[in-house]
C-alpha positions, 0 to 999 in steps of 0.5 A: 256590870251595870255601868258597862251596859249603860255605856253600851246603851249610850254608845248605841243611842249616840250612833243612831244620831251620828251615823245618819248625819255622816251619811247625809253630808256625803250625799250632796247632789250637784247644784244646777247652774243659774245665770239669773233668777226671775221672781214672779208675783206671789199668787194667792187666788185660793187663800184670802191674803191681805195685799200688804202680805202679798207685796211683802212676800214678793219684795222680801223674796227678791231682797233675800235672793239678792243677798244670797249672791245672785247678782241678776235677780229679775222681777216679773215683767222685766224684759231683760230676763228674756235673753238670759240663757240659764234663767230660773223662774220662781213661781210662788203660790200661797197654800195656807195663811193664819193671821196672828195677833201681835198683842197676843204674842206680847201677852203670852208666847203660846198664842198669836203666831202668824204662819203661812205656807207657800208652794215654790216652783222653780222652772225654766222659762219654757216651763220645765220643772226643776224643783218644787217645795213647800216653804213655811214662814212663821212669827211666833214670839216677837215682831210684827205679823209681816215678819212671817214674810221675811221668814219665808223669804229667808228660807226660800232664798236658802233653798235657792242657793242650796240647789242653784249656783250662780254662773261664774261662782266658785262652789265651796267644794272646789 
């Protein structure tokens, strides 16, 4: 009798985790088309951010979006972006920054983490908001402090590919 109750309890608990995952997989919204992506310089007016972090955020974001399959990634000020029809512009603002210590990370895995939070806004060139989301970047165990900028860029590029499809690309659902 107890064995049947345990099996029933395990089945109920497993279904709590399985059913939401099945539902989440079927509720995909269609991607918006993007002929090109333009990355604006990272703003950090409110948060004191070292110059090397600000530059690394920008460069890593451009690099990671290019790796994700967008063949036309423009930097801020590039005049070629002005004539693009389905251009998506990424505005990034640093919301929080906690400088860590590489030495403390090497001594213990508990202390020394570097973390930052960047608010990303995806707009059209006319300012129409398409998507906005906070993205975190962290380095906890190994690596230099600038590794947090790489973590941020990788996550932001993933958000870009999950919500925008390059024009002419074949989506996996086709």
